[in-house]
Structures are given as C-alpha cells and as structure tokens.
N, C-alpha and C positions, 0 to 999 in steps of 0.2 A: 424595521424597528419593532421592538416589543414595548408595550406600555405596562408599567407596574399598576396593579389593581389595589394597592394599599391606599385607601382614601386619604390618609394623612401624609402620603409621600409628596414632597414639594418639587422633586425633579423626577417624574415618572418615566421619562424616555430612556430606553436602553437599546444597545445593539442586540440583534436577533440571536447572536451566539451566546449571550449571557444567560446563566441559569438563575442568578440572584440579582436583584436590583442594586445598581452601583451606588444609589443614594441612601436607601433605607435598609437594604439587606433582605427584603422580603423575597421569597421564592417566586420566580416569574411563571406565569401560566401561558404556555405557548398557544393553546387552544382552549378557550373557555367552553365548558360543556362539550368538549371534543371537536367543535367546528367553528367557533368564533374567534378569529385572530384580532386582538385589540391593537389598533394602530396608534391612536393618540387620544389624549384627553381633550374634550371639547369645552366643557363648562362645569361649574359647580352648581348643584341644585339646592341652594339656600341652606346649606349646612346639613342636609339630610341625605346627600349622595352626590354622585357625579355622572356625567354623560360622556360616553366615549364613541369615537368613530371606529368601526370594526368591519371586517369582511368575513363572509360565510364561505369557508372552503368547500362545503358540500354543495354550494350553489354557484360554482364557477367564480368564486371570490366576489360575489355580489356584495356591494357596500350596504351596511346597515348601521343603526344606532343602538348602542347598549346603554341602558340606564341602570346604575348601581344604587341600590338603596342601602345606605349605611348610617342608620340613626345614631345620634350621639348619646341618647339616653340608655339606661341599663335596667335590668330587672326582668325576671321570667314572664311576668304578666304583660308588661309593655311589649316585649319582643313577640310574645304569642299573638297579641292583638295586631302587631305590625304585619305578621305573616297573614293573618286573616284578611286584613284590609288590602294587603298586596294582591291576594288572590281575587278578592272582590273587584278591585280596580282592573286587574288583568282581564277578568270576564267582561267588564264594562267596555274596556278598550277594544276587545275583540269584536264586540257588537258594533261599536261606533266605527271601527275600521272598515266596515262594509261600505262606508261612504267614500267616494273617490277623492274628497277633499279633506280627508282625515287620514293620518298615517296608519298603516295596517300594523296590528300586533303580530309579531312573528314567533315569539316564544316568551315564557316566563318560568323562572326556576330559582332555586336556592343553591348556592355553592360557596364553600369556605366561609360560612356564617354571614353571607351577604345575599340580599335579594336582587334579582336581575329581571329587567324587562328588555326585550329585543324588539325594535320597531323598524319599520320601513324608513330608509333614508330619503329625504326630500332634497333633490338637487335644485338649488335656487338661492334666492336672496330674501331676507326678511325686509319688511317695509321700512324699518328704521335704518337699515344699511342703505336702502335706496335714497332715503332722505339725506343721510350723511354724505352721499356721493353727489348731491346737488340736484337731484330730481325735484322739480317743483310740482306739487299736486294742485290741480285745478278742480273746479266744480265737477267737471265730467269724470275725473279720476275718482273723486270721493263718491259720487253716485255709483260708479262702476264697482267700487269696493263694497258698498252697501248691497248692491244687487247680487254680488258674487258670494258674500258671506252670510247674509241673512237666511237663505235657505239652509246653509250648513248649521247655523245656530238653531233654526227651527227643528232640524233633524235631531240634534243632540238634546234639545229641550223636550222634545216629544218622547225621548228615551228616559227622561227623568234625570238628566245630567246637567249640571251647571259648570261651565268652564272655569270661572272664578278668576281668571288672570288674562283677559284679553288686552293686548297692547301691541304696538307695532312690531316688537321683537318676536311675538308669537304668531305672526301672520307671514307665511312664506309665499313668494311668487315662484311657482314651479317652472323651471326653465323649459321643459318639454312642451307644455301647452299654455303657459302663462296664466294658468288658473291659480287662485289663492288657496292656500292650504292652511288650516288651523292646526297648530301644533301645541305641544306641551300639555298633554293629558296624563303625564307620568304619575306613577303611584306615589311618589314623594309629595306631589301636590295634594292628593287626597289625604295622605297621612298628615301633612302639615295642617290642613284644615281641621282634622279631628283632634290631634294631640295638642296643638298650640291653642285651640280654643279654650281648653282647660286652664291654660296659663295666662289667659286674658288677652291674647292676640289672635289674629286671623290671617288666612291666606289672602294674597292680593298684592297689588303694587300701588303705593301711594300716588294719588293723582288720577289713577285710572279706575280705582275700585270704589264702588258705590258706598254711601255712608252706612247703610244697614249691614253691609258685609264687614265693614271695618269696625263698627262699634259693637255689634252683637254676634257676629259670626254667621248671620243668616244670609242666604243667597237664593235668589229667584231668577227666572228668565230676565226680568227687568234689570237685575243687577248686571248681567252680562251686557244688556243693551246700553246701560250707562257707560260701561267700559268701552263699548264699540263707539259711542259718541265721543268720548274723550280721545280715543285713538284717531277718529276722523278730524277732530279739532287740531290735534298735534300735527297731523300730516298737512292739513290745509294752511294753518298759521305758522308752521315750523317753530312752534313754541311748546316746550315740554310741560304737560300738566303736572308733572312731579315738581318742577321748579315753582310753578304757581302755587301748588299745594303747600310747599314749604313756607311760602311767604304769607299766604292768605287762607290756608285751610280750604274748606269747600266753598267759600264765598266767591272764588274766582269764576265759578260757573254762572253766577248771576250777571256777570259783565263780559262774558266770553266774546260777544260780538265786537266790543271795543278794540280787541286785539286785531281783528280783521280790518277795522276802519283805520287804525293807526298804520297798518301796512298796506293800505289801499287795495285790499283784496275784496272784490265785489262778487257776491253770490246771489242767486235768485231767492225770492221770498220762499219758494218751496223748500229749498235746502235749509234756509234759516229756521223755518218752522220745524223741520225734522230734527236738526241738531239741537234746537232749543228744548224740544220735548224729550230727546234722549238724555239730555244733561240735567234734567230736573233733580234737585237734591232729594225732595220728598218722593218716596216710592209711589204713593198713590197718584202723583201728578205725572209720572213718567209713562212711556209706553209700557203696557203690560205684556204684550206678546210680539213676537217677530212678525206675525201676519199684519199687525197694525202698521208697522213701519213699511212693510212691503207695499201695502195699499197706498200709503202716502207718497211712495216713490213713483207711482204711476204718472205718466206725463199728463199735465193739465190739458183740459179741452182747448183745442186750437180756436182762436178768434180770427176769422178771416176778414181782412179789410181790403178795399179796392185800391186805395191810393197811398197807403203808408204802412210801414212795418215798425212795430214797437222794438226799440233797441236798448241795450245796456252798454255802458261805457266799458272800455278795456281796462282790466284790473292792473296789469303789470306788463313789463317788457317781455317780448318774445325774442329769444335768440334765434337766429336761423342757423343753418349748418356752419356758417363761418365763425367758428370759435364760440358759439353760443349753444351749448348742448341741451340746456333745459329751459323751460319757459313758464311764465305765468300769464295766461291770457284768458279772460272771461268776458263774454259778451257776444253780440251778434254783429257779423261782418256786413256793414252797410257803407256804400260809397255814394255820396251826393255828387251828381255831375254838375260842375260849375264851369261856365264859359262855353258850354256845349249846347247845341240844339239837339233835342231829343224827340223823336216820335215814338210813342208807346204803341207798338203795333197791336197789342192786345194785352189787357191786364188779366192774366190768369191768376185767380185767387189762391191757387195751390202752390206754395213755395217749392214743393218737391217735384213739380212738373212731370207727373206720372201719366198724364193724358196721352192716348195714342194718336191724338190729332197733331197737326204740325206745331212745332215749338214756336212760341212767340216771345221774342226778346226785345228789350229796348234798343232802339236804333240810334246810334251816335252819328251825328252829321257834322262834318267839318264846316267851319266858317259860316255858322248860322247863329241865330239868336238863342239865348240861354233858356232852358227849361229845367225843372227839377222833378225827377222821378227816381225811384230806387232801381238799381240794376236787377235783372232777373237772376235768381239764385237756384243752384242745385244743392240740395241738402241730403246728407247721408253719412258724412264723416262725423266722428265724435271728438276730433281734436284738430290741431292746426294742419292746413294743407301746405305741403312743402314743395310739391312738384306737379305740374300739369303739362299735358302734351296731346296733340292731335295725331291721329293716324295719318299716313301719307295720302290716303284717299279723302280725308276730312270728314269721314262719316262717324267717327267715334272720338270721344275725349276720354283720356285716362287721368286719374289723380292719385297721388300718394300722400300719406298723412302720418302724423305722429301717432295715430291710432293703430298703426301697424298694418294698415289695409290699403290695397289698391282697388279703386272702383272704376268701372268702365261704364260710360254713359253714351247713349245714342245722341249724336250731335244734331239730329233733326227734331226728335221728339223730346229730348231731355230725359228720357227714361233711363233709370239705372239698370244696366244689363247684367253685370257680373260684379262680384266682390272676391278678390284674391286675399285670403288670410295667409299672409306671406311668411315671415321668418319666425324662428322658434325661440329665439333668445328672449328672456324676460325684459320688459321695458324696452323693446326694440323700437326705434323710430325709423321711418323710411324717408331718406333724403334724396335718393336717386331713382330715376325712372326713365326708361327709353323703350321705344317701339321700333321693331325692325321695319325697313322700307316696304317690305311686302305685306306688312300687317300680321304676319304669322306668329311672331314672338314678342313677348314682353320681358324686359329685364328689370329687376328691382334690387336695390341695395340700401343698406342703412347701418344701424348701430351694431349689428352682430358680425361685422367683418366679412360676410359672405355675399355672394350674388346669386339670385334665383332667376332661372330662365323658365318662362311659362308659355304654354300653348294658348294663344289668344282665343281660339274657337272653343276649346274644351275647358279652359281654366285650370288645367292640370299642370303641375310642375314637371318640367322635363329634366332639368339638371340643377345642381347646386355647385357653384364654382367657388373654390376656396383657395387661399394662398395669401391674401392680404392679412396684415396684423393690426389694422385700424379700421375705423368706420369708413364705409363706402360713401363718398360725397358726390360722385358724378359718374354717369354712364352714357355711352354714345355708340350707336351702331354706325358702321361705315356705310356709305351710300350704296355699295353693291350688296350689303347685307351679310358679307362673309365674316367680318370682324366685329367684335364687341370690345370697346375700350372701357376700363374702369379706373377711376382716380380715387385715391384713399388718403386718409389722414396719416397713414404710415409713410407718406412722402414718395410713393411709387405709383406708376401707371402700369397696368397689365393689359396686354392685348390677347384676346381669347379667340379661338376658332369656334364660331357659332355652332357648327355641325358636330364637332367632336368634343367641345368643351376643354380642349387642351390650351394651356397657357403658352402662347407663341413667343411673346417678348415681355420683358420687364424693363421699363424705362425709369431710370432712377437718378437723373442728373439734377432734379430739383432739390432744394435745401429747405423745403417747407411742405406742409400738407397740400394735397392737390384738391382744389375745390370745384373746378369746372373743366369740361372737355368739349371740343367741337371738331368734327371731321370736316374737311374741305368738301363742299357740296358736290363736286364732280370727280375728285381724285381720292380714291379710298386709301391711298398710301400716305396721305398727309393728315396729321392730327395736331390740333392746337390745345395747349393746356394752360390753365391759370392757377397760380399757387399763392400760398401764404408768404412766399419770399418776394412777392410784389412783381413777379415777372410773368411774361407770356412766352411759352416755348413752342416752336414748331418742330414736329418729329416726322421721320419716315418710319412708319410702323413695320414695314417689312424688314428693313435693315436694322431697325432699332437705333438709328443715328439721330443725334440732335442736329437740326438743320439751321435753326435761327433762334435767338433770344431777344425779346423785345422788352425794353425797360423804360419806365416813365411813371408808373403809378407809385404812390407813396404808402400804400397799404395793400391788404389782401386783394387779389383779383378774384372776384366772386362769380362772374358770368362772362361767357364768350359767345359770339355769334359771327359766322361768316356771312358776307353779303351773298346774294344769289349767284353772282358771277365768280365768287371766290377771290376777288381782287382786294377786298377790304375785310378787316376784322373789327368788330365793335367789342369793347371790353368794359365791364362795370366793376366798380371797386368799393371797398370800405372807405376809401378816401373821399367819397361823395361825388366822384366824377365818372363820366363816360368818355372813353377815348376811341376815336376811329383811326385805325392804322392802315397805311398803305403796305400791303403784304410784299410787293415787289421791292420797294425801297427799304422796308423794315423800319419805318419812322411814323410818328404821329402826324396825321393830317388835320386832326381837329380834336379839341377837348371841350366837353360840355360840363359845366360846373354849376348847375342851377338847383340840383337836389340839396336839401339841408341835412341829410343823414345818409348813411351807407346805402349804396345802390346794390340791390340783390340780384337783379335780373335784367337782361337786355335782349331784344330780338330785332331782326329786320322784318319788315312787312311791306308789301307792295301797295302803294296808293294808286289812284286812277291814272295819274300822270307822272308820279315820282316815287322814289324809294324813301321809306320812312323807317325810323327807329321807334321802338316803344320800350320804356324802362319802368321798373317797379322798385320802390325804395322803402326803407325804414321810416321815412318821413310821411308814410301813409298816402302817397300819391302814385298814380300812373301818369307818365308824361309821354307825349308824342313829339318827335323831332323830325325835321327835314334832314335826311342823311347826307345831303350834299352841302348844305350850308350850316347845319347845326342849330338852326333856329327852332325855337319851341313852337309847335303848331297848336297843340291843345293840352289841357291839364284835367285829369280827374282827381279832384281833391276829396280825401276822405273825411268824414265826420264820425269819430269813434269807430273807424273802420278797421283798424289794425294795420300792421306792417305788411307790405306786399312781398311775398317770398318768391312767387313764380307767376309768369304770364306766358301765354302761347297764342298764336294766331293760326286760323285755319289756312290751308295751302293757298286758297284764293284771296286771303286777307280780309274776308268779309265778317269773320267772327273773332272776337277777342275773348279769352277766358283768363281769369286770374284766381290765385289762391293766396291765403295769408294767415295771419295770427289770430283773427277773431271771427267768431261765427261758424267756423268749421264748414264753410260753404265754398262753392265755386261760383264766381260771378261772371255773367256773360253779357256782352253787348254785340249787336249787329252793326257793323260799320258801313256808313254810307259816305262816300268821298265826294 
C-alpha cells in the first residue's frame, strides 16, 4: 500500500501500483526523500499536521514514524517562522533522543512545501490503551510509573525543555523491555505553543494541563509534574480528568481523593501525599522539581515490631487466572490463625528473612488450643503472587507473580537467591510455574503466550517455546523429567520435549480454556487436565489419545492434584467445591463444599498418620481436610489477607507456603501433626 501525503485527503490509502491518489488526485510519492515508504496514516496532530507509519528502505525496511508539519495558516512571515521553529525543535529532539526512554530523531527535512520529522518507532502500547483493555492500576503500578518517568522528566527539564502534554496516551510501554517511553515531542507541539499563544490559547490537554499553562501559556517543570499527577490519578481511579474538568473546571483536584473512596481504592498515606502535592492548583504549592518527588518516593523507614504487623485492608477484588485477567488489590497479606495452636519458634523482626541463620517460622499444630500470631512472610515481589512451588528436594521455594518475575528462595534460611526477569511482552503476568524433578530446569508462562525454560543454577534462559495463541495458564513436568506439558487459554495442551524444545503433541479435545495440568506421580505417560468446560480429562501424552473424561463440576476446574499413589485425583473449581475422584472407576468418591467462594488451588500432603488435602480459596481461607473422610481438620482464616491463589507443601509435608492477592508476599508455616 501507498499512503497519500496530502494532509487534506480523507481516504489516503492506495494500491502500490497507483501513481495518483484515487481519492484526491494528488501525485503519490513512492519514497519520501528517496528512502521512506509511507505505509499508513496513524493520527492527526491537532490540525497542524499528521503522523504516518513508514519504513526506511535503506535500513532493511526498519519501521519508523514520520511526522508531517502542514500548518493551516498562510503568509511568508509565518511560514518562515515555522521553518525556523521546526529546525530548532529538531535540534532539541536530537539532543533529547540520546535518552533511551525518548524516541530518537532520525531525520528532518522539507519536501513538497511540507516539513517532516522522522523518529524512532516505539513498538508497544500506551497506558490509555492498557486501561481500556481492562488493566487495573494499583498503588505499586503508580509508584513504578513515577519511578520510571521522573528521571526522564528530570533529564528533559535539565535540558530546558518542557513536554507540555503529558497524559496516558503519550506514555508508551515498550514491548522489548517493558520500560516506559515518553513520546510526542513533535515540532507541531512546539509550533502550537508559539503560534496559538498569540491567538489566546495554549498547548495541552484539558484536565491534564496545569492552570498556568492553560491561562497564560507559561510552562515550567512543575507544569509537567501537574500533568503527571493527573495521569496517575486517571490510571488509579479509571476516571478521566478531562471529563471532570468539563464539569468542574480545576476544582476537581481539591476533592480527588473522594473518587478513590467511592470506588473503595485504598492507597498509602505516602502516595496520597505525593499525588496531592502534584495536583495542587497553585504553582507555588506544587512540587517545583522532579528531584523533590523522587525524594518523597523513597520507602519510609521500617518500624520493626515483635508481635504484630501493621496492615491495610484490601482495596478491590483480584481476579486469578480463571477468567479474571486484571486485578485491584492494595494492602498487606496477613493471615490470622484461628482454631490452630501455634508455637512461634522465633520472632525474627525482619520480614524479609535475609539472615543466614536457620529460618524460623510459625509452627502450626493440629488439634491444639488456639493462639494468634502472624505467619512468617517472605517479601520481594511487587504484585500478586500467582504460583508457588517447592523443588523436589525441598531445599528451594519458587514463586511467580503479576510483577513478571520469578523469585527463588532458600527454604531453610528464607533468603532470596535469584530473580528471573522473565518474559518480554508489556504488562505480562506470570500464571504458570513448574520445576523439573531433578531441579535443573524452571518453566514459566503467562500473558505473552510463550513458555520460557530456565537453568535453575545459572538463571539463564535456555529456550523459548512458542506455538500457543493464548495465555499460558498451567505448566507441568512429567515425573521422569522428559516432557513438559503446557495448558493455554487457546483451549489446547502442548507436550514438549524438554531436551530439544520440540512440540511432540497438541491435545485439543477440550472445548474451553485449559487452566490446570497434573502428571500422574509415577507414570509419565498419563496427564490430567482441567478446563473451562467444567471437565477433567485424562490423556496419554505419547499417543495423544484421550483416555477418560470426568464430569461433575458445574463451573471452571481450576486446580488438580494426584494422590501420591496415583489412585485418586482432587479437583478444585469455581463452583466452590473440591471433588475427590476414583481414577480407576472414573467417578466422584467425595465432594467437599465448605468454601464460600471459588476454590483456586488444592494439593495432597502427608500427615503423620493419614493423607490430607489443603485448599486455598477466594474466600480468603486455607483449609485442611482428611482425604479419606472429607472432614475439615483445620482452618486458616484471613483477616484482610486477600484471596489465596496458590499453595504448596514441602515434600516431607512439614512446611506450607501460600501466595495471594494482597501484600505481595509468600506466607510460610511449619506444620506439626
């Protein structure tokens, strides 16, 4: 395709063989300035020009952005001034483009009475698009945005440049490294500020632009900081400052916190202070420099207490992988142990547990009088913990999170050993995590449709497995370590050769997304899957044949676990029940229905004299059951603790670890039967 460069053309797309635009008759330019092929129009720049997607034929068809300056005013003096301003802006952009979070200027020139800027193309999504797709920004996300963008603003302000139009649309999340990139420094913006000021208006976007910029055309670093504050409010509250400005003018910023209260969005006093000062109407009351905001973003001094932990209540519901893609969860993950006897082996005042001495965790004792202490926590993630797993030797714990990272912890000391910065897609969440039986490999999967295979010892990525067309919801290694199974929202299961990375089988008999997988504990040929279609299916992974279908749940099957002898399967469901199945007979032997919300995870664990089940739910509880009778043994009831997304037990059954929607922590108990 060839795009017509007449800025007034309403239908600019043409076949490449055409010499004249089929809509307006303008001669088509095959290669602008001899090497930029214009592919399509991207956007209109406020009446002063347009933006096009192009490719540079001299650089192996590298994609770039071409901005065309086509002012609507006439007159020799005005046009001469436009050229001068264009060149000044190009020089400024060339200087700013040295920063890795600002698009590089590739060229500027004049052709056919129009001015052009060519800039680096940023492959990614802007923050407004993320919001429209349903991503829920939490306090951690807002702080991350501030921490990422404030150094960029400091850089441009130090160069004497004011952006003047910061808003979610002008902040891109680059796909390759997930860093935020500040865009739209185009010449048309500078020209708008200069020319339109004479006409009584200024550059900026209503609702995001500071009052001094709107009323007098003056702009300072503090003006950009106001826009950054309005942007953070928009993302956090999911309410457009423009809509508020239309109804209330600037008075909305005096009551911005009420919108969070109405939507039950809780944030820390620290963030309230920062946003409040960013959004001050009066220039003199606002942050004056980027450095001041950066200083206020520093973590407050930790107050260590021996017997209690200060908590904040959860702000909103966390979806887990089962049909809930985005979350709102603010607060600290705390579980109060009720109906359990607890011995606190030692009260380590550091929640990060980085001491090299022996890890000391709360000991949960069955059938004993109740006590009340907080569970021991491992902190390090910056968002919800979706998956936890022990290595087969029980010496390490791994956790995967919405923060796109996998962390490896020493199961004895609690020390954080490694962090895998996993997938490359923007706003990728990790849902699936598995460790090979020999402890050599770690597999991760999530929102970016791919699976990464890592070397546990070195932390280096070995392979990326691609082929799914939907989120990876579950991963499982076969007991012999030769196969890796992946379940996806694309309704398929893929079986991979761990050594070669080859896709050996694709299992596609399900009629819904695959949310959970479990290999038979002793037979690497048998795999169980749970699906959105409410069924459990047993497969022969070598032949690819469906062996059996188990029906009984009335909603999504979210978790599966084989008993140690492989004779039974436990299943958890969104229908609030746990079912225990006799594998040989293919029928339900027991249904447990005491959870009050969806059950996200279920595992078998060995007691001293019996086999037990443990389950975690959206009802904020972890419950223990007798696997033979289905009777409830004990209950861990949360108080503002968040929904439980994952639990795991050490191979000897002596340590339980959980992860969930609040606090961004792993919680551990030492079990005593």
